[in-house]
All heavy atoms as TSV, in Angstrom:
chain	resi	resn	atom	element	x	y	z
A	1	MET	N	N	-55.866	-95.937	89.463
A	1	MET	CA	C	-56.067	-97.268	89.859
A	1	MET	C	C	-54.707	-97.914	89.974
A	1	MET	O	O	-53.864	-97.838	89.123
A	1	MET	CB	C	-56.858	-97.977	88.770
A	1	MET	CG	C	-57.009	-99.498	88.952
A	1	MET	SD	S	-57.863	-99.886	90.425
A	1	MET	CE	C	-59.438	-100.344	89.802
A	2	VAL	N	N	-54.496	-98.570	91.162
A	2	VAL	CA	C	-53.386	-99.384	91.375
A	2	VAL	C	C	-53.829	-100.768	91.567
A	2	VAL	O	O	-54.747	-101.103	92.268
A	2	VAL	CB	C	-52.664	-98.914	92.719
A	2	VAL	CG1	C	-51.495	-99.834	92.999
A	2	VAL	CG2	C	-52.319	-97.493	92.704
A	3	GLU	N	N	-53.193	-101.623	90.689
A	3	GLU	CA	C	-53.608	-103.077	90.672
A	3	GLU	C	C	-52.418	-103.893	91.147
A	3	GLU	O	O	-51.250	-103.588	90.900
A	3	GLU	CB	C	-54.022	-103.484	89.262
A	3	GLU	CG	C	-55.281	-102.828	88.786
A	3	GLU	CD	C	-55.589	-103.232	87.410
A	3	GLU	OE1	O	-54.781	-103.493	86.552
A	3	GLU	OE2	O	-56.847	-103.240	87.142
A	4	GLY	N	N	-52.739	-104.977	91.817
A	4	GLY	CA	C	-51.626	-105.959	92.235
A	4	GLY	C	C	-52.225	-107.276	92.335
A	4	GLY	O	O	-53.398	-107.565	92.416
A	5	ASP	N	N	-51.285	-108.278	92.361
A	5	ASP	CA	C	-51.672	-109.650	92.429
A	5	ASP	C	C	-51.496	-110.244	93.818
A	5	ASP	O	O	-51.684	-111.459	94.069
A	5	ASP	CB	C	-50.918	-110.484	91.410
A	5	ASP	CG	C	-49.428	-110.475	91.620
A	5	ASP	OD1	O	-48.963	-110.040	92.675
A	5	ASP	OD2	O	-48.712	-111.010	90.630
A	6	ALA	N	N	-51.260	-109.392	94.884
A	6	ALA	CA	C	-51.167	-109.866	96.193
A	6	ALA	C	C	-52.423	-109.479	96.921
A	6	ALA	O	O	-52.631	-108.388	97.476
A	6	ALA	CB	C	-50.003	-109.204	96.941
A	7	LEU	N	N	-53.383	-110.385	96.958
A	7	LEU	CA	C	-54.767	-110.171	97.421
A	7	LEU	C	C	-54.747	-109.687	98.873
A	7	LEU	O	O	-55.498	-108.760	99.215
A	7	LEU	CB	C	-55.614	-111.420	97.289
A	7	LEU	CG	C	-57.056	-111.288	97.717
A	7	LEU	CD1	C	-57.783	-110.231	97.024
A	7	LEU	CD2	C	-57.804	-112.581	97.503
A	8	THR	N	N	-53.897	-110.304	99.716
A	8	THR	CA	C	-53.863	-109.903	101.150
A	8	THR	C	C	-53.500	-108.344	101.221
A	8	THR	O	O	-54.014	-107.671	102.074
A	8	THR	CB	C	-52.810	-110.713	101.886
A	8	THR	OG1	O	-53.311	-112.066	101.773
A	8	THR	CG2	C	-52.742	-110.325	103.336
A	9	VAL	N	N	-52.434	-107.950	100.467
A	9	VAL	CA	C	-52.092	-106.547	100.557
A	9	VAL	C	C	-53.172	-105.668	100.065
A	9	VAL	O	O	-53.471	-104.597	100.667
A	9	VAL	CB	C	-50.775	-106.396	99.760
A	9	VAL	CG1	C	-50.360	-104.906	99.693
A	9	VAL	CG2	C	-49.619	-107.213	100.318
A	10	ILE	N	N	-53.778	-105.939	98.906
A	10	ILE	CA	C	-54.852	-105.185	98.344
A	10	ILE	C	C	-55.924	-105.051	99.422
A	10	ILE	O	O	-56.475	-103.932	99.668
A	10	ILE	CB	C	-55.373	-105.779	97.077
A	10	ILE	CG1	C	-54.284	-105.768	95.980
A	10	ILE	CG2	C	-56.697	-105.030	96.575
A	10	ILE	CD1	C	-53.694	-104.471	95.603
A	11	LYS	N	N	-56.350	-106.083	100.045
A	11	LYS	CA	C	-57.363	-106.010	101.105
A	11	LYS	C	C	-57.006	-105.085	102.241
A	11	LYS	O	O	-57.797	-104.351	102.763
A	11	LYS	CB	C	-57.713	-107.473	101.609
A	11	LYS	CG	C	-58.530	-108.338	100.665
A	11	LYS	CD	C	-58.751	-109.686	101.333
A	11	LYS	CE	C	-59.706	-110.542	100.490
A	11	LYS	NZ	N	-60.005	-111.822	101.154
A	12	LYS	N	N	-55.794	-105.245	102.745
A	12	LYS	CA	C	-55.289	-104.490	103.829
A	12	LYS	C	C	-55.223	-102.987	103.527
A	12	LYS	O	O	-55.579	-102.104	104.376
A	12	LYS	CB	C	-53.982	-104.932	104.350
A	12	LYS	CG	C	-54.062	-106.274	105.049
A	12	LYS	CD	C	-52.781	-106.728	105.566
A	12	LYS	CE	C	-52.861	-108.053	106.208
A	12	LYS	NZ	N	-53.731	-108.094	107.413
A	13	VAL	N	N	-54.846	-102.558	102.275
A	13	VAL	CA	C	-54.803	-101.176	102.045
A	13	VAL	C	C	-56.221	-100.594	101.783
A	13	VAL	O	O	-56.349	-99.376	101.892
A	13	VAL	CB	C	-53.861	-100.773	100.850
A	13	VAL	CG1	C	-52.414	-101.118	101.262
A	13	VAL	CG2	C	-54.240	-101.499	99.598
A	14	ASN	N	N	-57.109	-101.468	101.378
A	14	ASN	CA	C	-58.538	-100.990	101.240
A	14	ASN	C	C	-59.283	-100.986	102.552
A	14	ASN	O	O	-60.313	-100.338	102.678
A	14	ASN	CB	C	-59.213	-101.906	100.235
A	14	ASN	CG	C	-58.930	-101.569	98.787
A	14	ASN	OD1	O	-58.651	-100.461	98.497
A	14	ASN	ND2	N	-58.900	-102.605	97.984
A	15	TYR	N	N	-58.801	-101.659	103.611
A	15	TYR	CA	C	-59.507	-101.750	104.826
A	15	TYR	C	C	-59.205	-100.459	105.658
A	15	TYR	O	O	-58.105	-100.026	105.745
A	15	TYR	CB	C	-58.882	-102.948	105.633
A	15	TYR	CG	C	-59.670	-103.414	106.845
A	15	TYR	CD1	C	-60.970	-103.793	106.710
A	15	TYR	CD2	C	-59.062	-103.403	108.130
A	15	TYR	CE1	C	-61.697	-104.193	107.862
A	15	TYR	CE2	C	-59.814	-103.863	109.212
A	15	TYR	CZ	C	-61.050	-104.220	109.098
A	15	TYR	OH	O	-61.784	-104.632	110.144
A	16	SER	N	N	-60.340	-99.884	106.169
A	16	SER	CA	C	-60.188	-98.618	106.937
A	16	SER	C	C	-59.726	-98.744	108.339
A	16	SER	O	O	-59.202	-97.777	108.873
A	16	SER	CB	C	-61.554	-97.926	106.855
A	16	SER	OG	O	-62.527	-98.695	107.477
A	17	GLU	N	N	-59.839	-99.921	108.969
A	17	GLU	CA	C	-59.413	-100.039	110.368
A	17	GLU	C	C	-57.918	-100.191	110.408
A	17	GLU	O	O	-57.225	-100.429	109.458
A	17	GLU	CB	C	-60.030	-101.366	110.942
A	17	GLU	CG	C	-61.596	-101.285	110.948
A	17	GLU	CD	C	-62.135	-100.206	111.875
A	17	GLU	OE1	O	-61.622	-100.005	112.956
A	17	GLU	OE2	O	-63.133	-99.588	111.480
A	18	LYS	N	N	-57.361	-99.985	111.590
A	18	LYS	CA	C	-55.923	-100.074	111.846
A	18	LYS	C	C	-55.430	-101.487	111.570
A	18	LYS	O	O	-56.076	-102.481	112.011
A	18	LYS	CB	C	-55.562	-99.615	113.266
A	18	LYS	CG	C	-54.073	-99.546	113.464
A	18	LYS	CD	C	-53.804	-99.023	114.810
A	18	LYS	CE	C	-52.273	-99.047	115.073
A	18	LYS	NZ	N	-51.830	-98.532	116.351
A	19	ASP	N	N	-54.371	-101.653	110.887
A	19	ASP	CA	C	-53.848	-102.944	110.490
A	19	ASP	C	C	-52.823	-103.352	111.599
A	19	ASP	O	O	-51.901	-102.636	111.956
A	19	ASP	CB	C	-53.069	-102.766	109.107
A	19	ASP	CG	C	-52.465	-104.066	108.689
A	19	ASP	OD1	O	-52.789	-105.274	109.261
A	19	ASP	OD2	O	-51.631	-104.107	107.780
A	20	LYS	N	N	-53.082	-104.552	112.092
A	20	LYS	CA	C	-52.162	-105.026	113.209
A	20	LYS	C	C	-51.328	-106.226	112.737
A	20	LYS	O	O	-50.774	-106.971	113.538
A	20	LYS	CB	C	-52.972	-105.408	114.426
A	20	LYS	CG	C	-53.785	-104.274	115.045
A	20	LYS	CD	C	-54.641	-104.738	116.173
A	20	LYS	CE	C	-55.434	-103.576	116.639
A	20	LYS	NZ	N	-56.356	-103.994	117.759
A	21	SER	N	N	-51.198	-106.421	111.465
A	21	SER	CA	C	-50.405	-107.529	110.972
A	21	SER	C	C	-48.864	-107.222	110.813
A	21	SER	O	O	-48.471	-106.065	111.220
A	21	SER	CB	C	-50.947	-107.945	109.558
A	21	SER	OG	O	-50.609	-106.919	108.642
A	22	THR	N	N	-48.171	-108.142	110.412
A	22	THR	CA	C	-46.756	-107.987	110.326
A	22	THR	C	C	-46.298	-106.999	109.190
A	22	THR	O	O	-45.276	-106.518	109.192
A	22	THR	CB	C	-45.994	-109.312	110.103
A	22	THR	OG1	O	-46.631	-109.886	108.845
A	22	THR	CG2	C	-46.178	-110.271	111.132
A	23	ILE	N	N	-47.247	-106.781	108.289
A	23	ILE	CA	C	-47.006	-105.784	107.237
A	23	ILE	C	C	-47.588	-104.395	107.474
A	23	ILE	O	O	-47.734	-103.623	106.573
A	23	ILE	CB	C	-47.401	-106.373	105.891
A	23	ILE	CG1	C	-48.828	-106.535	105.705
A	23	ILE	CG2	C	-46.545	-107.542	105.445
A	23	ILE	CD1	C	-49.322	-106.799	104.309
A	24	SER	N	N	-48.007	-104.223	108.691
A	24	SER	CA	C	-48.712	-102.921	109.051
A	24	SER	C	C	-48.004	-101.677	108.740
A	24	SER	O	O	-48.527	-100.737	108.350
A	24	SER	CB	C	-49.175	-102.999	110.519
A	24	SER	OG	O	-48.067	-103.042	111.350
A	25	ALA	N	N	-46.599	-101.738	108.904
A	25	ALA	CA	C	-45.788	-100.469	108.569
A	25	ALA	C	C	-45.907	-100.216	107.089
A	25	ALA	O	O	-46.005	-99.027	106.759
A	25	ALA	CB	C	-44.392	-100.706	109.014
A	26	LEU	N	N	-45.876	-101.217	106.262
A	26	LEU	CA	C	-46.031	-101.023	104.878
A	26	LEU	C	C	-47.386	-100.530	104.371
A	26	LEU	O	O	-47.467	-99.620	103.577
A	26	LEU	CB	C	-45.740	-102.312	104.110
A	26	LEU	CG	C	-44.258	-102.839	104.261
A	26	LEU	CD1	C	-44.095	-104.193	103.636
A	26	LEU	CD2	C	-43.294	-101.877	103.668
A	27	THR	N	N	-48.467	-101.153	105.026
A	27	THR	CA	C	-49.735	-100.661	104.579
A	27	THR	C	C	-50.020	-99.202	105.135
A	27	THR	O	O	-50.667	-98.417	104.490
A	27	THR	CB	C	-50.857	-101.610	105.123
A	27	THR	OG1	O	-50.748	-101.776	106.569
A	27	THR	CG2	C	-50.771	-102.962	104.436
A	28	LYS	N	N	-49.486	-98.926	106.292
A	28	LYS	CA	C	-49.567	-97.553	106.859
A	28	LYS	C	C	-48.918	-96.478	105.920
A	28	LYS	O	O	-49.483	-95.546	105.642
A	28	LYS	CB	C	-48.990	-97.496	108.272
A	28	LYS	CG	C	-49.162	-96.096	108.866
A	28	LYS	CD	C	-48.480	-96.112	110.246
A	28	LYS	CE	C	-48.536	-94.694	110.822
A	28	LYS	NZ	N	-47.804	-94.508	112.011
A	29	GLU	N	N	-47.676	-96.898	105.487
A	29	GLU	CA	C	-46.988	-95.974	104.579
A	29	GLU	C	C	-47.735	-95.773	103.237
A	29	GLU	O	O	-47.867	-94.683	102.719
A	29	GLU	CB	C	-45.508	-96.442	104.285
A	29	GLU	CG	C	-44.789	-95.526	103.421
A	29	GLU	CD	C	-43.387	-95.987	103.149
A	29	GLU	OE1	O	-42.926	-97.017	103.822
A	29	GLU	OE2	O	-42.727	-95.430	102.197
A	30	CYS	N	N	-48.277	-96.844	102.760
A	30	CYS	CA	C	-49.019	-96.765	101.546
A	30	CYS	C	C	-50.222	-95.842	101.645
A	30	CYS	O	O	-50.494	-95.071	100.816
A	30	CYS	CB	C	-49.377	-98.248	101.180
A	30	CYS	SG	S	-50.192	-98.364	99.491
A	31	LYS	N	N	-50.947	-96.035	102.714
A	31	LYS	CA	C	-52.171	-95.231	102.950
A	31	LYS	C	C	-51.756	-93.791	103.092
A	31	LYS	O	O	-52.515	-92.849	102.715
A	31	LYS	CB	C	-52.860	-95.722	104.237
A	31	LYS	CG	C	-53.532	-96.973	103.964
A	31	LYS	CD	C	-54.326	-97.495	105.264
A	31	LYS	CE	C	-54.965	-98.845	105.064
A	31	LYS	NZ	N	-55.640	-99.276	106.201
A	32	GLU	N	N	-50.630	-93.402	103.752
A	32	GLU	CA	C	-50.168	-92.142	103.933
A	32	GLU	C	C	-49.834	-91.428	102.638
A	32	GLU	O	O	-50.136	-90.288	102.371
A	32	GLU	CB	C	-48.978	-92.059	104.914
A	32	GLU	CG	C	-49.260	-92.263	106.328
A	32	GLU	CD	C	-48.077	-92.406	107.279
A	32	GLU	OE1	O	-46.945	-92.431	106.765
A	32	GLU	OE2	O	-48.338	-92.584	108.462
A	33	ARG	N	N	-49.218	-92.221	101.800
A	33	ARG	CA	C	-48.741	-91.666	100.457
A	33	ARG	C	C	-49.933	-91.410	99.561
A	33	ARG	O	O	-50.042	-90.452	98.888
A	33	ARG	CB	C	-47.780	-92.695	99.823
A	33	ARG	CG	C	-46.469	-92.688	100.444
A	33	ARG	CD	C	-45.420	-93.626	99.738
A	33	ARG	NE	N	-44.229	-93.651	100.459
A	33	ARG	CZ	C	-43.043	-93.369	99.877
A	33	ARG	NH1	N	-42.998	-93.156	98.578
A	33	ARG	NH2	N	-41.972	-93.454	100.488
A	34	VAL	N	N	-50.907	-92.366	99.540
A	34	VAL	CA	C	-51.997	-92.098	98.740
A	34	VAL	C	C	-53.032	-90.985	99.144
A	34	VAL	O	O	-53.790	-90.573	98.407
A	34	VAL	CB	C	-52.856	-93.449	98.382
A	34	VAL	CG1	C	-51.953	-94.497	97.755
A	34	VAL	CG2	C	-53.531	-94.013	99.633
A	35	SER	N	N	-52.821	-90.718	100.461
A	35	SER	CA	C	-53.759	-89.647	100.969
A	35	SER	C	C	-53.448	-88.236	100.316
A	35	SER	O	O	-54.231	-87.413	100.352
A	35	SER	CB	C	-53.632	-89.454	102.485
A	35	SER	OG	O	-52.304	-89.004	102.810
A	36	ARG	N	N	-52.340	-88.173	99.622
A	36	ARG	CA	C	-51.909	-86.958	98.965
A	36	ARG	C	C	-52.627	-86.784	97.552
A	36	ARG	O	O	-52.613	-85.715	96.968
A	36	ARG	CB	C	-50.449	-86.900	98.675
A	36	ARG	CG	C	-49.653	-86.994	99.950
A	36	ARG	CD	C	-48.120	-86.981	99.753
A	36	ARG	NE	N	-47.470	-87.267	100.986
A	36	ARG	CZ	C	-46.391	-88.002	101.088
A	36	ARG	NH1	N	-45.770	-88.469	99.976
A	36	ARG	NH2	N	-45.777	-88.175	102.198
A	37	PHE	N	N	-53.321	-87.763	97.121
A	37	PHE	CA	C	-53.995	-87.829	95.813
A	37	PHE	C	C	-55.459	-87.562	96.119
A	37	PHE	O	O	-55.994	-87.952	97.067
A	37	PHE	CB	C	-53.745	-89.085	95.078
A	37	PHE	CG	C	-52.332	-89.328	94.665
A	37	PHE	CD1	C	-51.492	-90.074	95.483
A	37	PHE	CD2	C	-51.869	-88.845	93.467
A	37	PHE	CE1	C	-50.151	-90.247	95.114
A	37	PHE	CE2	C	-50.528	-89.053	93.067
A	37	PHE	CZ	C	-49.724	-89.705	93.954
A	38	GLU	N	N	-56.038	-87.070	95.052
A	38	GLU	CA	C	-57.573	-86.904	95.133
A	38	GLU	C	C	-58.229	-88.265	95.292
A	38	GLU	O	O	-59.272	-88.364	95.999
A	38	GLU	CB	C	-58.117	-86.098	93.909
A	38	GLU	CG	C	-57.956	-84.604	94.008
A	38	GLU	CD	C	-58.579	-83.991	92.813
A	38	GLU	OE1	O	-59.769	-84.427	92.373
A	38	GLU	OE2	O	-58.053	-83.024	92.315
A	39	ALA	N	N	-57.863	-89.159	94.421
A	39	ALA	CA	C	-58.525	-90.411	94.449
A	39	ALA	C	C	-57.611	-91.513	93.993
A	39	ALA	O	O	-56.821	-91.324	92.985
A	39	ALA	CB	C	-59.756	-90.475	93.577
A	40	VAL	N	N	-57.602	-92.583	94.683
A	40	VAL	CA	C	-56.732	-93.763	94.402
A	40	VAL	C	C	-57.561	-94.995	94.724
A	40	VAL	O	O	-58.084	-95.130	95.805
A	40	VAL	CB	C	-55.314	-93.835	95.138
A	40	VAL	CG1	C	-54.651	-95.185	94.794
A	40	VAL	CG2	C	-54.555	-92.584	94.824
A	41	ASP	N	N	-57.643	-95.925	93.780
A	41	ASP	CA	C	-58.273	-97.194	94.021
A	41	ASP	C	C	-57.306	-98.319	93.912
A	41	ASP	O	O	-56.481	-98.316	93.073
A	41	ASP	CB	C	-59.443	-97.418	93.036
A	41	ASP	CG	C	-60.626	-96.429	93.238
A	41	ASP	OD1	O	-60.915	-96.093	94.425
A	41	ASP	OD2	O	-61.096	-95.901	92.120
A	42	PHE	N	N	-57.462	-99.287	94.819
A	42	PHE	CA	C	-56.591	-100.491	94.775
A	42	PHE	C	C	-57.484	-101.651	94.408
A	42	PHE	O	O	-58.554	-101.908	94.907
A	42	PHE	CB	C	-55.972	-100.768	96.138
A	42	PHE	CG	C	-54.968	-99.723	96.584
A	42	PHE	CD1	C	-55.356	-98.670	97.366
A	42	PHE	CD2	C	-53.633	-99.824	96.179
A	42	PHE	CE1	C	-54.466	-97.731	97.745
A	42	PHE	CE2	C	-52.736	-98.862	96.615
A	42	PHE	CZ	C	-53.138	-97.836	97.336
A	43	GLY	N	N	-56.913	-102.353	93.404
A	43	GLY	CA	C	-57.689	-103.594	92.795
A	43	GLY	C	C	-56.846	-104.708	92.752
A	43	GLY	O	O	-55.633	-104.670	92.418
A	44	TYR	N	N	-57.493	-105.870	92.849
A	44	TYR	CA	C	-56.760	-107.169	92.734
A	44	TYR	C	C	-56.852	-107.597	91.337
A	44	TYR	O	O	-57.998	-107.550	90.672
A	44	TYR	CB	C	-57.338	-108.174	93.662
A	44	TYR	CG	C	-56.807	-109.615	93.373
A	44	TYR	CD1	C	-55.602	-109.981	93.770
A	44	TYR	CD2	C	-57.676	-110.520	92.770
A	44	TYR	CE1	C	-55.118	-111.289	93.486
A	44	TYR	CE2	C	-57.235	-111.747	92.422
A	44	TYR	CZ	C	-55.967	-112.182	92.862
A	44	TYR	OH	O	-55.502	-113.464	92.518
A	45	VAL	N	N	-55.774	-108.157	90.821
A	45	VAL	CA	C	-55.793	-108.834	89.452
A	45	VAL	C	C	-54.993	-110.097	89.594
A	45	VAL	O	O	-53.964	-110.195	90.332
A	45	VAL	CB	C	-55.140	-108.010	88.306
A	45	VAL	CG1	C	-55.958	-106.803	87.966
A	45	VAL	CG2	C	-53.751	-107.606	88.642
A	46	PRO	N	N	-55.533	-111.212	89.053
A	46	PRO	CA	C	-54.790	-112.446	89.086
A	46	PRO	C	C	-53.379	-112.354	88.486
A	46	PRO	O	O	-53.138	-111.464	87.631
A	46	PRO	CB	C	-55.622	-113.415	88.340
A	46	PRO	CG	C	-56.917	-112.774	88.028
A	46	PRO	CD	C	-56.689	-111.289	88.205
A	47	ARG	N	N	-52.508	-113.083	89.025
A	47	ARG	CA	C	-51.055	-113.046	88.525
A	47	ARG	C	C	-51.004	-113.198	87.000
A	47	ARG	O	O	-50.205	-112.512	86.372
A	47	ARG	CB	C	-50.275	-114.098	89.197
A	47	ARG	CG	C	-48.753	-113.960	88.832
A	47	ARG	CD	C	-47.888	-114.723	89.779
A	47	ARG	NE	N	-47.917	-113.986	91.048
A	47	ARG	CZ	C	-47.501	-114.507	92.203
A	47	ARG	NH1	N	-46.996	-115.734	92.274
A	47	ARG	NH2	N	-47.616	-113.767	93.313
A	48	GLN	N	N	-51.826	-114.044	86.391
A	48	GLN	CA	C	-51.833	-114.269	84.925
A	48	GLN	C	C	-52.051	-112.933	84.248
A	48	GLN	O	O	-51.545	-112.684	83.145
A	48	GLN	CB	C	-52.837	-115.293	84.570
A	48	GLN	CG	C	-52.492	-116.690	85.109
A	48	GLN	CD	C	-53.018	-116.877	86.509
A	48	GLN	OE1	O	-53.574	-116.007	87.143
A	48	GLN	NE2	N	-52.740	-118.048	87.033
A	49	ALA	N	N	-52.950	-112.054	84.704
A	49	ALA	CA	C	-53.270	-110.874	84.119
A	49	ALA	C	C	-52.290	-109.803	84.325
A	49	ALA	O	O	-52.170	-108.736	83.629
A	49	ALA	CB	C	-54.593	-110.342	84.659
A	50	ASN	N	N	-51.223	-110.142	85.244
A	50	ASN	CA	C	-50.271	-109.156	85.536
A	50	ASN	C	C	-48.879	-109.595	84.883
A	50	ASN	O	O	-47.867	-109.020	85.230
A	50	ASN	CB	C	-50.033	-109.156	87.053
A	50	ASN	CG	C	-49.468	-107.868	87.576
A	50	ASN	OD1	O	-49.526	-106.906	86.982
A	50	ASN	ND2	N	-49.027	-107.941	88.871
A	51	GLU	N	N	-48.819	-110.459	83.926
A	51	GLU	CA	C	-47.635	-110.922	83.333
A	51	GLU	C	C	-46.859	-109.833	82.568
A	51	GLU	O	O	-45.613	-109.841	82.711
A	51	GLU	CB	C	-47.932	-112.148	82.392
A	51	GLU	CG	C	-48.271	-113.438	83.110
A	51	GLU	CD	C	-48.450	-114.632	82.179
A	51	GLU	OE1	O	-47.811	-114.629	81.111
A	51	GLU	OE2	O	-49.237	-115.437	82.473
A	52	ALA	N	N	-47.545	-108.993	81.914
A	52	ALA	CA	C	-46.797	-108.008	81.141
A	52	ALA	C	C	-46.080	-107.059	82.095
A	52	ALA	O	O	-44.881	-106.742	81.878
A	52	ALA	CB	C	-47.757	-107.165	80.224
A	53	THR	N	N	-46.698	-106.626	83.145
A	53	THR	CA	C	-46.085	-105.745	84.196
A	53	THR	C	C	-44.886	-106.451	84.824
A	53	THR	O	O	-43.933	-105.885	85.036
A	53	THR	CB	C	-47.118	-105.362	85.286
A	53	THR	OG1	O	-48.238	-104.741	84.599
A	53	THR	CG2	C	-46.546	-104.369	86.272
A	54	HIS	N	N	-45.163	-107.790	85.138
A	54	HIS	CA	C	-44.063	-108.532	85.785
A	54	HIS	C	C	-42.838	-108.614	84.795
A	54	HIS	O	O	-41.705	-108.412	85.259
A	54	HIS	CB	C	-44.528	-109.930	86.087
A	54	HIS	CG	C	-43.431	-110.783	86.692
A	54	HIS	ND1	N	-42.967	-110.565	88.007
A	54	HIS	CD2	C	-42.753	-111.739	86.266
A	54	HIS	CE1	C	-41.983	-111.468	88.259
A	54	HIS	NE2	N	-41.903	-112.318	87.252
A	55	GLY	N	N	-43.090	-108.827	83.557
A	55	GLY	CA	C	-42.029	-108.847	82.605
A	55	GLY	C	C	-41.241	-107.486	82.467
A	55	GLY	O	O	-40.035	-107.519	82.370
A	56	LEU	N	N	-41.951	-106.451	82.486
A	56	LEU	CA	C	-41.303	-105.105	82.444
A	56	LEU	C	C	-40.481	-104.874	83.646
A	56	LEU	O	O	-39.318	-104.362	83.545
A	56	LEU	CB	C	-42.401	-104.023	82.305
A	56	LEU	CG	C	-43.025	-104.008	80.945
A	56	LEU	CD1	C	-44.261	-102.967	80.974
A	56	LEU	CD2	C	-42.078	-103.565	79.828
A	57	ALA	N	N	-40.973	-105.214	84.861
A	57	ALA	CA	C	-40.240	-105.029	86.120
A	57	ALA	C	C	-38.960	-105.882	86.084
A	57	ALA	O	O	-37.948	-105.424	86.493
A	57	ALA	CB	C	-41.113	-105.340	87.303
A	58	LYS	N	N	-39.086	-107.080	85.564
A	58	LYS	CA	C	-37.964	-108.072	85.573
A	58	LYS	C	C	-36.861	-107.475	84.610
A	58	LYS	O	O	-35.701	-107.555	84.853
A	58	LYS	CB	C	-38.455	-109.398	85.080
A	58	LYS	CG	C	-37.404	-110.472	85.192
A	58	LYS	CD	C	-38.071	-111.776	84.862
A	58	LYS	CE	C	-37.094	-112.907	84.905
A	58	LYS	NZ	N	-37.701	-114.257	84.536
A	59	GLU	N	N	-37.367	-106.939	83.423
A	59	GLU	CA	C	-36.399	-106.352	82.466
A	59	GLU	C	C	-35.750	-105.132	83.058
A	59	GLU	O	O	-34.438	-104.993	82.938
A	59	GLU	CB	C	-37.146	-105.940	81.193
A	59	GLU	CG	C	-36.262	-105.277	80.244
A	59	GLU	CD	C	-35.251	-106.178	79.479
A	59	GLU	OE1	O	-35.443	-107.417	79.554
A	59	GLU	OE2	O	-34.352	-105.688	78.885
A	60	GLY	N	N	-36.493	-104.365	83.861
A	60	GLY	CA	C	-35.838	-103.163	84.394
A	60	GLY	C	C	-34.840	-103.454	85.452
A	60	GLY	O	O	-33.903	-102.599	85.641
A	61	ARG	N	N	-34.934	-104.588	86.105
A	61	ARG	CA	C	-33.903	-104.938	87.164
A	61	ARG	C	C	-32.519	-105.194	86.502
A	61	ARG	O	O	-31.494	-105.316	87.183
A	61	ARG	CB	C	-34.377	-106.106	87.934
A	61	ARG	CG	C	-35.350	-105.680	89.058
A	61	ARG	CD	C	-35.743	-106.853	89.856
A	61	ARG	NE	N	-37.011	-107.293	89.344
A	61	ARG	CZ	C	-37.521	-108.400	89.508
A	61	ARG	NH1	N	-36.995	-109.344	90.341
A	61	ARG	NH2	N	-38.672	-108.712	88.946
A	62	ARG	N	N	-32.520	-105.435	85.156
A	62	ARG	CA	C	-31.297	-105.786	84.535
A	62	ARG	C	C	-30.372	-104.569	84.390
A	62	ARG	O	O	-29.186	-104.710	84.152
A	62	ARG	CB	C	-31.556	-106.322	83.114
A	62	ARG	CG	C	-32.221	-107.706	83.148
A	62	ARG	CD	C	-32.466	-108.208	81.768
A	62	ARG	NE	N	-31.397	-107.924	80.803
A	62	ARG	CZ	C	-31.522	-107.916	79.516
A	62	ARG	NH1	N	-32.586	-108.324	78.997
A	62	ARG	NH2	N	-30.493	-107.660	78.753
A	63	TYR	N	N	-30.875	-103.346	84.528
A	63	TYR	CA	C	-30.145	-102.176	84.391
A	63	TYR	C	C	-29.677	-101.567	85.714
A	63	TYR	O	O	-30.461	-101.599	86.725
A	63	TYR	CB	C	-30.933	-101.052	83.649
A	63	TYR	CG	C	-31.389	-101.547	82.333
A	63	TYR	CD1	C	-32.655	-102.102	82.125
A	63	TYR	CD2	C	-30.588	-101.459	81.195
A	63	TYR	CE1	C	-33.080	-102.599	80.811
A	63	TYR	CE2	C	-31.005	-101.912	79.971
A	63	TYR	CZ	C	-32.209	-102.482	79.815
A	63	TYR	OH	O	-32.576	-102.923	78.575
A	64	GLU	N	N	-28.401	-101.104	85.797
A	64	GLU	CA	C	-27.971	-100.626	87.083
A	64	GLU	C	C	-28.551	-99.314	87.452
A	64	GLU	O	O	-28.781	-99.082	88.605
A	64	GLU	CB	C	-26.408	-100.404	87.002
A	64	GLU	CG	C	-25.667	-101.587	87.475
A	64	GLU	CD	C	-24.125	-101.297	87.476
A	64	GLU	OE1	O	-23.692	-100.253	87.907
A	64	GLU	OE2	O	-23.427	-102.120	86.898
A	65	SER	N	N	-28.767	-98.375	86.575
A	65	SER	CA	C	-29.269	-97.094	86.857
A	65	SER	C	C	-30.652	-96.942	86.199
A	65	SER	O	O	-31.041	-97.617	85.205
A	65	SER	CB	C	-28.349	-95.982	86.358
A	65	SER	OG	O	-28.128	-96.047	85.030
A	66	SER	N	N	-31.330	-95.943	86.724
A	66	SER	CA	C	-32.630	-95.593	86.199
A	66	SER	C	C	-32.537	-95.141	84.748
A	66	SER	O	O	-31.610	-94.413	84.387
A	66	SER	CB	C	-33.262	-94.504	87.030
A	66	SER	OG	O	-34.524	-94.106	86.509
A	67	MET	N	N	-33.501	-95.525	83.946
A	67	MET	CA	C	-33.494	-95.150	82.473
A	67	MET	C	C	-34.280	-93.819	82.288
A	67	MET	O	O	-34.222	-93.306	81.208
A	67	MET	CB	C	-34.049	-96.213	81.660
A	67	MET	CG	C	-33.218	-97.461	81.720
A	67	MET	SD	S	-33.979	-98.836	80.697
A	67	MET	CE	C	-33.635	-98.110	79.088
A	68	TYR	N	N	-34.938	-93.269	83.295
A	68	TYR	CA	C	-35.688	-92.105	83.171
A	68	TYR	C	C	-35.294	-90.973	83.930
A	68	TYR	O	O	-34.797	-91.018	85.049
A	68	TYR	CB	C	-37.220	-92.410	83.482
A	68	TYR	CG	C	-37.739	-93.541	82.601
A	68	TYR	CD1	C	-37.853	-94.807	83.009
A	68	TYR	CD2	C	-38.078	-93.227	81.330
A	68	TYR	CE1	C	-38.250	-95.801	82.199
A	68	TYR	CE2	C	-38.589	-94.274	80.463
A	68	TYR	CZ	C	-38.649	-95.554	80.931
A	68	TYR	OH	O	-39.174	-96.578	80.127
């Protein structure tokens, strides 16, 4: 399960028809990458529910190199 707070993006990656929007290159790449997995679901979560993830990402940007 992949969750995000950008409802438009979540809708576009879940939509089976060809995307003709300005972010079509990104949604196409996303669909190509997930096709390598058996199953991937994209779901919307409100930004308030995503605060912990946002905090971790913000903390991670403080470091120059990858910690893993």
